[in-house]
Biopython code that builds the backbone (N, CA, C, O; Angstrom):
import numpy as np
from Bio.PDB.StructureBuilder import StructureBuilder

atoms = [
    (1, "MET", "N", (0.165, 15.138, 7.907)),
    (1, "MET", "CA", (0.238, 13.883, 8.982)),
    (1, "MET", "C", (1.474, 13.207, 8.396)),
    (1, "MET", "O", (1.876, 13.173, 7.233)),
    (2, "LYS", "N", (2.018, 12.624, 9.629)),
    (2, "LYS", "CA", (3.463, 11.609, 9.423)),
    (2, "LYS", "C", (2.702, 10.693, 8.364)),
    (2, "LYS", "O", (1.475, 10.639, 8.451)),
    (3, "CYS", "N", (3.325, 10.004, 7.415)),
    (3, "CYS", "CA", (3.503, 8.760, 6.212)),
    (3, "CYS", "C", (2.929, 7.510, 7.450)),
    (3, "CYS", "O", (3.579, 7.352, 8.483)),
    (4, "PRO", "N", (1.960, 6.889, 7.236)),
    (4, "PRO", "CA", (1.895, 5.624, 8.015)),
    (4, "PRO", "C", (2.704, 4.617, 7.697)),
    (4, "PRO", "O", (2.885, 3.689, 8.485)),
    (5, "ASP", "N", (3.353, 4.682, 6.374)),
    (5, "ASP", "CA", (3.974, 3.452, 5.741)),
    (5, "ASP", "C", (5.603, 3.557, 6.370)),
    (5, "ASP", "O", (6.172, 2.700, 7.047)),
    (6, "CYS", "N", (6.030, 4.608, 6.012)),
    (6, "CYS", "CA", (7.627, 4.877, 6.350)),
    (6, "CYS", "C", (8.062, 5.543, 7.678)),
    (6, "CYS", "O", (9.173, 5.693, 8.187)),
    (7, "LYS", "N", (6.231, 6.052, 8.247)),
    (7, "LYS", "CA", (6.600, 6.386, 9.547)),
    (7, "LYS", "C", (7.476, 7.937, 9.660)),
    (7, "LYS", "O", (8.073, 8.424, 10.621)),
    (8, "GLY", "N", (7.281, 8.432, 8.328)),
    (8, "GLY", "CA", (8.057, 10.051, 8.362)),
    (8, "GLY", "C", (9.589, 9.757, 8.002)),
    (8, "GLY", "O", (10.163, 10.840, 7.893)),
    (9, "ASP", "N", (10.176, 9.031, 7.850)),
    (9, "ASP", "CA", (11.327, 8.742, 7.213)),
    (9, "ASP", "C", (11.417, 8.857, 5.588)),
    (9, "ASP", "O", (12.554, 9.043, 5.157)),
    (10, "GLY", "N", (10.675, 8.795, 4.916)),
    (10, "GLY", "CA", (10.787, 9.013, 3.429)),
    (10, "GLY", "C", (11.126, 7.446, 2.840)),
    (10, "GLY", "O", (10.728, 7.120, 1.722)),
    (11, "LYS", "N", (11.791, 6.645, 3.581)),
    (11, "LYS", "CA", (11.966, 5.263, 3.273)),
    (11, "LYS", "C", (11.570, 4.232, 3.974)),
    (11, "LYS", "O", (11.557, 4.265, 5.204)),
    (12, "ILE", "N", (11.087, 2.881, 3.072)),
    (12, "ILE", "CA", (10.957, 1.861, 3.504)),
    (12, "ILE", "C", (11.762, 0.616, 3.291)),
    (12, "ILE", "O", (12.450, 0.475, 2.280)),
    (13, "PHE", "N", (11.671, -0.417, 4.369)),
    (13, "PHE", "CA", (12.854, -1.668, 4.178)),
    (13, "PHE", "C", (12.396, -2.938, 3.657)),
    (13, "PHE", "O", (11.198, -3.203, 3.749)),
    (14, "ALA", "N", (13.297, -3.855, 3.057)),
    (14, "ALA", "CA", (12.897, -4.814, 2.871)),
    (14, "ALA", "C", (13.939, -5.456, 2.892)),
    (14, "ALA", "O", (15.008, -4.859, 2.763)),
    (15, "ILE", "N", (13.898, -6.798, 3.056)),
    (15, "ILE", "CA", (15.010, -7.871, 2.987)),
    (15, "ILE", "C", (15.192, -8.370, 1.287)),
    (15, "ILE", "O", (14.189, -8.811, 0.727)),
    (16, "GLY", "N", (16.222, -8.298, 0.680)),
    (16, "GLY", "CA", (16.663, -8.645, -0.686)),
    (16, "GLY", "C", (17.853, -9.548, -0.381)),
    (16, "GLY", "O", (18.387, -9.616, 0.726)),
    (17, "CYS", "N", (18.275, -10.341, -1.625)),
    (17, "CYS", "CA", (19.342, -10.588, -1.604)),
    (17, "CYS", "C", (20.830, -9.910, -2.405)),
    (17, "CYS", "O", (20.923, -9.455, -3.545)),
    (18, "GLY", "N", (21.627, -10.012, -1.606)),
    (18, "GLY", "CA", (23.058, -9.589, -2.143)),
    (18, "GLY", "C", (24.313, -10.355, -2.623)),
    (18, "GLY", "O", (24.355, -11.581, -2.514)),
    (19, "LYS", "N", (25.056, -9.842, -3.009)),
    (19, "LYS", "CA", (26.381, -10.594, -3.137)),
    (19, "LYS", "C", (26.739, -11.470, -1.888)),
    (19, "LYS", "O", (27.224, -12.592, -2.033)),
    (20, "LYS", "N", (26.419, -10.775, -0.311)),
    (20, "LYS", "CA", (26.507, -11.438, 0.743)),
    (20, "LYS", "C", (25.404, -12.347, 1.384)),
    (20, "LYS", "O", (25.541, -12.786, 2.526)),
    (21, "GLY", "N", (24.603, -12.542, 0.820)),
    (21, "GLY", "CA", (23.364, -13.107, 0.989)),
    (21, "GLY", "C", (22.191, -11.942, 1.510)),
    (21, "GLY", "O", (22.164, -10.787, 1.085)),
    (22, "PRO", "N", (21.232, -12.511, 2.526)),
    (22, "PRO", "CA", (20.435, -11.741, 2.692)),
    (22, "PRO", "C", (20.963, -10.444, 3.274)),
    (22, "PRO", "O", (22.037, -10.406, 3.874)),
    (23, "GLN", "N", (19.996, -9.115, 3.041)),
    (23, "GLN", "CA", (20.658, -8.010, 3.285)),
    (23, "GLN", "C", (19.072, -7.035, 3.396)),
    (23, "GLN", "O", (18.033, -7.324, 2.801)),
    (24, "MET", "N", (19.309, -5.711, 4.436)),
    (24, "MET", "CA", (18.224, -5.002, 4.268)),
    (24, "MET", "C", (18.742, -4.269, 3.088)),
    (24, "MET", "O", (19.927, -4.055, 2.831)),
    (25, "ILE", "N", (17.489, -3.838, 2.264)),
    (25, "ILE", "CA", (17.560, -2.805, 0.848)),
    (25, "ILE", "C", (16.409, -1.832, 1.579)),
    (25, "ILE", "O", (15.399, -2.209, 2.174)),
    (26, "SER", "N", (16.886, -0.425, 1.342)),
    (26, "SER", "CA", (16.148, 0.770, 1.471)),
    (26, "SER", "C", (15.273, 1.330, 0.413)),
    (26, "SER", "O", (16.029, 1.460, -0.549)),
    (27, "PHE", "N", (14.112, 1.724, 0.073)),
    (27, "PHE", "CA", (13.597, 2.292, -0.922)),
    (27, "PHE", "C", (12.811, 3.329, -0.570)),
    (27, "PHE", "O", (12.391, 3.362, 0.586)),
    (28, "ASP", "N", (12.481, 4.323, -1.456)),
    (28, "ASP", "CA", (11.892, 5.459, -1.388)),
    (28, "ASP", "C", (10.240, 5.333, -1.131)),
    (28, "ASP", "O", (9.569, 4.995, -2.106)),
    (29, "CYS", "N", (9.582, 5.580, 0.086)),
    (29, "CYS", "CA", (8.431, 5.021, 0.004)),
    (29, "CYS", "C", (7.639, 5.962, -0.808)),
    (29, "CYS", "O", (7.759, 7.180, -0.939)),
    (30, "GLU", "N", (6.548, 4.873, -1.484)),
    (30, "GLU", "CA", (5.905, 5.304, -2.650)),
    (30, "GLU", "C", (4.516, 5.796, -1.909)),
    (30, "GLU", "O", (3.892, 6.480, -2.721)),
    (31, "LEU", "N", (3.871, 5.700, -0.764)),
    (31, "LEU", "CA", (2.955, 6.727, -0.728)),
    (31, "LEU", "C", (3.252, 7.921, -0.215)),
    (31, "LEU", "O", (2.288, 8.671, -0.371)),
    (32, "CYS", "N", (4.158, 8.450, 0.336)),
    (32, "CYS", "CA", (4.438, 9.891, 0.635)),
    (32, "CYS", "C", (5.280, 10.614, -0.487)),
    (32, "CYS", "O", (5.361, 11.842, -0.506)),
    (33, "ALA", "N", (5.952, 9.751, -1.495)),
    (33, "ALA", "CA", (6.922, 9.936, -2.509)),
    (33, "ALA", "C", (8.193, 10.523, -1.395)),
    (33, "ALA", "O", (8.689, 11.647, -1.470)),
    (34, "ALA", "N", (8.454, 9.778, -0.673)),
    (34, "ALA", "CA", (9.900, 9.853, 0.315)),
    (34, "ALA", "C", (9.697, 11.448, 0.713)),
    (34, "ALA", "O", (10.681, 12.187, 0.731)),
    (35, "THR", "N", (8.618, 11.852, 0.973)),
    (35, "THR", "CA", (8.653, 13.140, 1.949)),
    (35, "THR", "C", (8.522, 12.946, 3.242)),
    (35, "THR", "O", (9.028, 13.748, 4.029)),
    (36, "GLY", "N", (7.743, 11.725, 3.724)),
    (36, "GLY", "CA", (7.682, 11.395, 5.196)),
    (36, "GLY", "C", (6.140, 12.050, 5.426)),
    (36, "GLY", "O", (5.671, 11.736, 6.520)),
    (37, "LYS", "N", (5.638, 12.541, 4.947)),
    (37, "LYS", "CA", (4.625, 13.649, 5.255)),
    (37, "LYS", "C", (3.519, 13.029, 3.920)),
    (37, "LYS", "O", (3.887, 12.660, 2.805)),
    (38, "ILE", "N", (1.865, 13.066, 4.544)),
    (38, "ILE", "CA", (0.940, 12.420, 3.525)),
    (38, "ILE", "C", (-0.205, 13.893, 3.764)),
    (38, "ILE", "O", (-0.326, 14.419, 4.870)),
    (39, "GLY", "N", (-0.758, 14.253, 2.851)),
    (39, "GLY", "CA", (-2.003, 15.473, 2.811)),
    (39, "GLY", "C", (-3.142, 14.741, 3.474)),
    (39, "GLY", "O", (-3.228, 13.515, 3.536)),
    (40, "LYS", "N", (-4.040, 15.637, 3.983)),
    (40, "LYS", "CA", (-5.595, 15.182, 4.297)),
    (40, "LYS", "C", (-6.041, 14.355, 3.030)),
    (40, "LYS", "O", (-6.592, 13.359, 3.498)),
    (41, "GLU", "N", (-6.070, 14.282, 1.670)),
    (41, "GLU", "CA", (-6.568, 13.480, 0.960)),
    (41, "GLU", "C", (-6.117, 12.055, 0.657)),
    (41, "GLU", "O", (-6.856, 11.130, 0.319)),
    (42, "LYS", "N", (-4.896, 12.017, 0.815)),
    (42, "LYS", "CA", (-3.851, 10.689, 1.061)),
    (42, "LYS", "C", (-4.663, 9.879, 1.969)),
    (42, "LYS", "O", (-5.344, 8.870, 1.784)),
    (43, "ALA", "N", (-4.332, 10.800, 3.301)),
    (43, "ALA", "CA", (-5.031, 10.142, 4.614)),
    (43, "ALA", "C", (-6.340, 9.628, 4.413)),
    (43, "ALA", "O", (-6.614, 8.687, 5.158)),
    (44, "THR", "N", (-7.255, 9.990, 3.592)),
    (44, "THR", "CA", (-8.270, 9.577, 3.857)),
    (44, "THR", "C", (-8.333, 8.205, 2.624)),
    (44, "THR", "O", (-8.897, 7.115, 2.725)),
    (45, "TRP", "N", (-7.615, 8.711, 1.618)),
    (45, "TRP", "CA", (-7.474, 7.245, 0.450)),
    (45, "TRP", "C", (-6.731, 6.187, 1.607)),
    (45, "TRP", "O", (-7.234, 5.080, 1.416)),
    (46, "VAL", "N", (-5.840, 6.124, 2.606)),
    (46, "VAL", "CA", (-5.204, 5.238, 3.448)),
    (46, "VAL", "C", (-6.505, 4.459, 4.313)),
    (46, "VAL", "O", (-6.728, 3.254, 4.423)),
    (47, "LYS", "N", (-7.075, 5.345, 4.736)),
    (47, "LYS", "CA", (-8.356, 5.040, 5.501)),
    (47, "LYS", "C", (-9.378, 4.330, 4.958)),
    (47, "LYS", "O", (-9.839, 3.394, 5.611)),
    (48, "LEU", "N", (-9.856, 4.616, 3.804)),
    (48, "LEU", "CA", (-10.522, 4.211, 2.414)),
    (48, "LEU", "C", (-10.079, 2.569, 2.164)),
    (48, "LEU", "O", (-10.904, 1.656, 2.171)),
    (49, "GLY", "N", (-9.052, 2.439, 2.010)),
    (49, "GLY", "CA", (-8.284, 1.299, 1.419)),
    (49, "GLY", "C", (-8.271, 0.202, 2.656)),
    (49, "GLY", "O", (-8.505, -0.999, 2.519)),
    (50, "GLU", "N", (-7.992, 0.778, 3.720)),
    (50, "GLU", "CA", (-7.876, 0.262, 5.159)),
    (50, "GLU", "C", (-9.289, -1.011, 5.291)),
    (50, "GLU", "O", (-9.364, -2.195, 5.619)),
    (51, "LYS", "N", (-10.316, 0.131, 4.793)),
    (51, "LYS", "CA", (-11.886, -0.473, 5.175)),
    (51, "LYS", "C", (-11.769, -1.590, 3.726)),
    (51, "LYS", "O", (-11.870, -2.809, 3.861)),
    (52, "MET", "N", (-11.564, -0.983, 2.505)),
    (52, "MET", "CA", (-11.645, -2.098, 1.414)),
    (52, "MET", "C", (-10.974, -3.297, 1.835)),
    (52, "MET", "O", (-11.606, -4.352, 1.773)),
    (53, "ARG", "N", (-9.579, -3.297, 2.328)),
    (53, "ARG", "CA", (-8.915, -4.702, 2.836)),
    (53, "ARG", "C", (-9.638, -5.126, 3.827)),
    (53, "ARG", "O", (-9.409, -6.336, 3.853)),
    (54, "GLU", "N", (-10.235, -4.925, 4.504)),
    (54, "GLU", "CA", (-11.072, -5.655, 6.000)),
    (54, "GLU", "C", (-12.306, -5.753, 5.467)),
    (54, "GLU", "O", (-12.881, -6.623, 6.122)),
    (55, "ASP", "N", (-12.949, -5.377, 4.721)),
    (55, "ASP", "CA", (-13.916, -6.094, 3.728)),
    (55, "ASP", "C", (-13.641, -7.359, 2.760)),
    (55, "ASP", "O", (-14.293, -8.399, 2.675)),
    (56, "ARG", "N", (-13.065, -7.162, 2.411)),
    (56, "ARG", "CA", (-12.404, -8.091, 1.430)),
    (56, "ARG", "C", (-11.718, -9.296, 2.318)),
    (56, "ARG", "O", (-11.837, -10.404, 1.794)),
    (57, "VAL", "N", (-11.056, -9.265, 3.511)),
    (57, "VAL", "CA", (-10.583, -10.527, 4.054)),
    (57, "VAL", "C", (-11.883, -11.017, 4.996)),
    (57, "VAL", "O", (-11.703, -12.103, 5.547)),
    (58, "ALA", "N", (-13.076, -10.408, 5.236)),
    (58, "ALA", "CA", (-14.046, -10.634, 6.278)),
    (58, "ALA", "C", (-14.648, -11.578, 4.972)),
    (58, "ALA", "O", (-14.671, -12.797, 5.141)),
    (59, "ARG", "N", (-15.005, -11.160, 4.016)),
    (59, "ARG", "CA", (-15.824, -12.153, 2.752)),
    (59, "ARG", "C", (-14.619, -13.675, 2.368)),
    (59, "ARG", "O", (-14.958, -14.626, 1.663)),
    (60, "GLY", "N", (-13.351, -13.542, 2.989)),
    (60, "GLY", "CA", (-12.685, -14.525, 2.708)),
    (60, "GLY", "C", (-12.182, -14.487, 1.408)),
    (60, "GLY", "O", (-12.084, -15.608, 0.909)),
    (61, "LEU", "N", (-11.825, -13.541, 0.684)),
    (61, "LEU", "CA", (-11.251, -13.289, -0.746)),
    (61, "LEU", "C", (-9.632, -12.639, -0.620)),
    (61, "LEU", "O", (-9.112, -11.676, -0.056)),
    (62, "VAL", "N", (-9.252, -13.597, -1.360)),
    (62, "VAL", "CA", (-7.533, -13.230, -1.702)),
    (62, "VAL", "C", (-7.418, -11.679, -2.549)),
    (62, "VAL", "O", (-8.392, -11.319, -3.211)),
    (63, "LEU", "N", (-6.312, -10.898, -2.486)),
    (63, "LEU", "CA", (-6.764, -10.076, -3.461)),
    (63, "LEU", "C", (-6.813, -10.279, -4.831)),
    (63, "LEU", "O", (-7.414, -9.531, -5.602)),
    (64, "ARG", "N", (-6.200, -11.264, -5.152)),
    (64, "ARG", "CA", (-6.129, -11.813, -6.694)),
    (64, "ARG", "C", (-7.669, -12.102, -7.254)),
    (64, "ARG", "O", (-8.006, -11.521, -8.286)),
    (65, "LYS", "N", (-8.409, -12.800, -6.731)),
    (65, "LYS", "CA", (-9.792, -12.969, -6.531)),
    (65, "LYS", "C", (-10.463, -11.932, -6.534)),
    (65, "LYS", "O", (-11.392, -11.865, -7.339)),
    (66, "GLU", "N", (-10.151, -10.617, -5.480)),
    (66, "GLU", "CA", (-10.775, -9.663, -5.469)),
    (66, "GLU", "C", (-11.184, -8.911, -6.562)),
    (66, "GLU", "O", (-12.304, -8.485, -6.842)),
    (67, "ALA", "N", (-9.763, -8.772, -7.340)),
    (67, "ALA", "CA", (-9.162, -7.778, -8.190)),
    (67, "ALA", "C", (-10.008, -8.369, -9.351)),
    (67, "ALA", "O", (-10.487, -7.535, -10.120)),
    (68, "LYS", "N", (-10.253, -9.617, -9.586)),
    (68, "LYS", "CA", (-10.840, -10.280, -10.353)),
    (68, "LYS", "C", (-12.331, -10.287, -10.518)),
    (68, "LYS", "O", (-13.045, -10.566, -11.481)),
    (69, "ARG", "N", (-12.477, -10.069, -9.830)),
    (69, "ARG", "CA", (-14.318, -9.524, -9.587)),
    (69, "ARG", "C", (-14.442, -8.489, -9.898)),
    (69, "ARG", "O", (-15.502, -8.308, -10.498)),
    (70, "ARG", "N", (-13.504, -7.165, -9.718)),
    (70, "ARG", "CA", (-13.525, -5.959, -9.688)),
    (70, "ARG", "C", (-13.084, -5.835, -11.179)),
    (70, "ARG", "O", (-12.888, -4.723, -11.669)),
    (71, "GLY", "N", (-12.913, -7.112, -11.977)),
    (71, "GLY", "CA", (-12.292, -6.325, -13.491)),
    (71, "GLY", "C", (-11.279, -5.314, -13.389)),
    (71, "GLY", "O", (-11.352, -4.213, -13.937)),
    (72, "MET", "N", (-10.244, -5.754, -12.609)),
    (72, "MET", "CA", (-9.093, -4.823, -12.060)),
    (72, "MET", "C", (-7.799, -5.289, -12.164)),
    (72, "MET", "O", (-7.914, -6.479, -12.457)),
    (73, "ASP", "N", (-6.476, -4.964, -12.073)),
    (73, "ASP", "CA", (-4.831, -5.543, -12.101)),
    (73, "ASP", "C", (-4.526, -5.717, -10.632)),
    (73, "ASP", "O", (-4.424, -4.653, -10.021)),
    (74, "PRO", "N", (-4.358, -6.827, -9.928)),
    (74, "PRO", "CA", (-4.202, -7.072, -8.368)),
    (74, "PRO", "C", (-3.316, -5.977, -8.043)),
    (74, "PRO", "O", (-3.591, -5.324, -7.036)),
    (75, "LEU", "N", (-2.127, -5.613, -8.842)),
    (75, "LEU", "CA", (-1.668, -4.652, -8.288)),
    (75, "LEU", "C", (-2.163, -3.331, -7.777)),
    (75, "LEU", "O", (-1.874, -2.696, -6.763)),
    (76, "MET", "N", (-3.355, -2.995, -9.203)),
    (76, "MET", "CA", (-3.769, -1.805, -8.742)),
    (76, "MET", "C", (-4.667, -1.853, -7.734)),
    (76, "MET", "O", (-5.054, -0.792, -7.245)),
    (77, "LEU", "N", (-5.123, -3.022, -7.281)),
    (77, "LEU", "CA", (-6.398, -3.367, -6.218)),
    (77, "LEU", "C", (-5.005, -3.003, -5.027)),
    (77, "LEU", "O", (-5.166, -1.961, -4.393)),
    (78, "SER", "N", (-4.083, -3.572, -4.814)),
    (78, "SER", "CA", (-3.165, -3.427, -3.632)),
    (78, "SER", "C", (-2.989, -2.186, -3.433)),
    (78, "SER", "O", (-3.251, -1.638, -2.362)),
    (79, "LYS", "N", (-2.427, -1.485, -4.656)),
    (79, "LYS", "CA", (-1.943, 0.076, -4.500)),
    (79, "LYS", "C", (-3.405, 0.740, -3.721)),
    (79, "LYS", "O", (-3.228, 1.368, -2.677)),
    (80, "MET", "N", (-4.748, 0.589, -4.229)),
    (80, "MET", "CA", (-5.748, 0.971, -3.588)),
    (80, "MET", "C", (-5.763, 0.864, -1.819)),
    (80, "MET", "O", (-5.911, 1.805, -1.039)),
    (81, "GLU", "N", (-5.609, -0.238, -1.567)),
    (81, "GLU", "CA", (-5.714, -0.757, -0.556)),
    (81, "GLU", "C", (-4.816, -0.404, 0.423)),
    (81, "GLU", "O", (-5.179, -0.566, 1.588)),
    (82, "ARG", "N", (-3.424, 0.166, 0.147)),
    (82, "ARG", "CA", (-2.534, 0.599, 0.384)),
    (82, "ARG", "C", (-2.693, 2.401, 0.657)),
    (82, "ARG", "O", (-2.197, 3.018, 1.600)),
    (83, "GLY", "N", (-3.487, 2.947, -0.413)),
    (83, "GLY", "CA", (-3.691, 4.167, 0.034)),
    (83, "GLY", "C", (-2.870, 4.865, -0.924)),
    (83, "GLY", "O", (-2.514, 6.002, -0.616)),
    (84, "ILE", "N", (-2.431, 4.286, -2.264)),
    (84, "ILE", "CA", (-1.160, 5.012, -2.866)),
    (84, "ILE", "C", (-1.940, 5.532, -4.321)),
    (84, "ILE", "O", (-1.392, 6.356, -5.052)),
    (85, "LEU", "N", (-3.120, 5.014, -4.600)),
    (85, "LEU", "CA", (-3.858, 5.003, -5.500)),
    (85, "LEU", "C", (-5.439, 5.262, -4.832)),
    (85, "LEU", "O", (-5.777, 4.644, -3.822)),
    (86, "GLN", "N", (-6.259, 6.131, -5.434)),
    (86, "GLN", "CA", (-7.254, 6.709, -4.878)),
    (86, "GLN", "C", (-8.757, 5.502, -4.870)),
    (86, "GLN", "O", (-9.295, 5.078, -5.892)),
    (87, "PRO", "N", (-9.077, 5.238, -3.762)),
    (87, "PRO", "CA", (-9.830, 3.913, -3.794)),
    (87, "PRO", "C", (-11.091, 3.944, -4.407)),
    (87, "PRO", "O", (-11.816, 4.907, -4.158)),
    (88, "ILE", "N", (-11.521, 2.982, -5.234)),
    (88, "ILE", "CA", (-12.774, 3.370, -6.059)),
    (88, "ILE", "C", (-13.589, 1.897, -5.488)),
    (88, "ILE", "O", (-13.100, 0.798, -5.228)),
    (89, "ARG", "N", (-15.228, 2.444, -5.406)),
    (89, "ARG", "CA", (-16.022, 1.720, -4.832)),
    (89, "ARG", "C", (-16.395, 0.569, -5.659)),
    (89, "ARG", "O", (-16.235, 0.742, -6.867)),
    (90, "GLY", "N", (-16.898, -0.673, -5.249)),
    (90, "GLY", "CA", (-17.390, -1.579, -6.381)),
    (90, "GLY", "C", (-17.469, -2.750, -5.724)),
    (90, "GLY", "O", (-17.842, -3.764, -6.314)),
]
sb = StructureBuilder()
sb.init_structure("model")
sb.init_model(0)
sb.init_chain("A")
sb.init_seg("    ")
for serial, (resi, resn, name, xyz) in enumerate(atoms, 1):
    if name == "N":
        sb.init_residue(resn, " ", resi, " ")
    sb.init_atom(name, np.array(xyz, "f"), 0.0, 1.0, " ", f" {name:<3s}", serial, name[0])
structure = sb.get_structure()
């Protein structure tokens, strides 16, 4: 399956500050490990993570408050919601 983050390119882009001001910077895609593809298991993680985020937003919670409620680091929860780490219920 084509990676939903990088759209199969293996790279993601962000705006960063360079010597000449703002510029586009490319990074290896973390979700697919720069391969451009994800397997069935990761695709399931992405779907579960999207559901987790939808539920959190519907309850009006920001990521930091939800992470605190779950007793975890906000970065870990963010990676779960993005499908990079296997989501855990709770």
